N, C-alpha and C positions, 0 to 999 in steps of 0.2 A: 787163549780162545778168543777169536775175533768177534766183534759185535756183529749181530745178524739183524738185518732190517727186512721187514716184510715188504715185498714188492709194492710200489705205490699203486693205489687205485686211481682211476681218472679224477675222482673228486677230492683227493686229499694227499697229504704228504705221507711218507713211510712212517710207521710207528717205530720209535727208538728202542727196539728189542735188543737187549744184551744177549739173551739166550731164551729159547723156547724148546722145551723137551717133554717127552712123554715117558713116564716111568711105569713099568709093568712089574709088579711084585718086587719092587726095589731096584730093578735094572733099567738103565736108560735104553730106550729104543734107538737103534742106529738110524742115521740119516737126519736130514733137516725136516722140521715139522712146521709147515706154514701156520702162522698165527690164526688165520681164518678157519683152519680145520682142527685146531688143537682140542677144543672142547668136544667136538663130535667124536674124535678119536678116543678121548678119555672115557666118554660115556659108553662107547661101543666095546671097550675092553674091561672086563671085571678086574678088580684089584689094581687099578691104574689111576694115575693122576697126571696133570700137566703142571709144570713149574715154568712160569714166565718171569723174566727179569726185565724191567724197564728203567731207563735213566731219564729223568726230567721230561716226561711227556707233556705236550700241550693238551688243552681240553679236548680238542678234536681228535688227537691221537689216542688219548685214554678212552674216549667214547667208543672208538673202534673195538677196544678190548672189553669195555663195559657191555657193549651189545653182544659180543661173542660169549661172555661168561655170565651175563645177567647180574652185573654188579649194581648195587643200590646207588641211585643218583646223588644222594647226600654224601655218601662215602666217596664217590668219584670226585665230587666237587672239593672235598677236603684233600684228597690226594693230589689234585691239580694245584690248589692254592698253597699247599704246604703250610708252614708256620702254625702247625697244630700242637696242642699239648699231647703228651703221651696219653694214650687211651686205648681201651678195647671196647668196641661196640658190636652189638649183634643186629644184623639186618636179615630178616627172614631166616634162611637156612645157611647164612654165611657170617663170618666175623670180619671185622676191620680193625687192625692193630696199628697204632702209630708208636714208633720208637724214636727217641732223640739220640743222635749220634754225636760223638765228640772225637776230634782229631787233633793231635798235637801239631803245632806249626813250628817247623824247624827255623832257627834264627841263629845268626852269628853272634849277636850281642843283644842282651836284654835292655830295653829302655823303658821309661814310664809309659810309652804309647805302643809298645810291642804287643802284637796279638799272639798269644801263645796257645790258645785253644779256639778251634773253629768248629761250628756245629752244623748239623744237617738232620735229615729225617729219613727214616725208612718206613714206608706204609706197606702193610701186607693184607691183601684180601684172601681169605681162606674159606674154601668150601670143601665138601666131601671129596671132590675129585679135581681140585685145583688150588694152586698158590700163585697169586699174582703179586709180585714184589716191585714197588716203585721207590726209587731212590732220588732224593733231592739234596743239593748242597754237598758239603764234605761228609762223606760217609764211607765206611770200609767197602772195598771192592769185594763183592760177594762171589766172584768166580772161584776163589779159593774155598769158600764154604761149599759151593756146589761140587767142586772136584773132590773134596774130603768126604762129603756124603756119598758120592758115587763109588768110593772105595769101600763103603759099608752098606751094601744092599739090604742087610738085615735091618738097619735103621730106616732106610728109605722105604722099606716095605710097610712102615707105619703110616705112610702117606704124607699129606700136607703138614700134619702135626710135627713130623721130623724136621721139615723145612723151617717152620716157625721156631722150634726149639733151637736149632743150630744158628739161626740168624740172631735170635735174642742173646744166646750165649756169646756170640762174636761181639755184639754191641757192648755187653757188660765187660768182656775182656778188654775191649778197646778203652773203656773208662779207666780200667786199672793201668793200662799202658800210659794214658794221659796223666794220671796221678803220679806215676813214677817219674815221668819226664818233667813235670812241674816241680816235684820235690828235688830233682837234680838241679834245676834252675835255681831254686831257693838256696840250696847248699852252695852253689857257685857264687 
């Protein structure tokens, strides 16, 4: 699945949207959904929500999304600056979740200065009818998570909670992959 960028507005650069989709009763609506119309579409359709994936947006770019979805300014600031501790915060009628990610760094030979684990962050803004996911640094590619969930509309019918659960499950599974790889290094 190719990255999709919202067409630039005259006053800013495009927002780094990996994907933007509307789900109705667990099924993805066909066709492209412009970021600027996503929230209106979700609110107009009962039993629907929008899932937007962003990769390392700037403050200006994330503010475009924040305006469209009514995201809290303090959470938006945290999502731009990254380097947050894992946390779950409530802002009005939405949640802001920060997950730390770990990725094993392949190497030919282990030395005292080899970096074997790289970290990143996934931030998720969750409301009744949206999930906005922001990735920073080394983190798992979530397109596979999206594709897997799309094969299970009965799960996606649970809305943004299904997205949060699937992403958290992927992050934890990645921890286990990193542990196994480091153990293999130690054994060698």
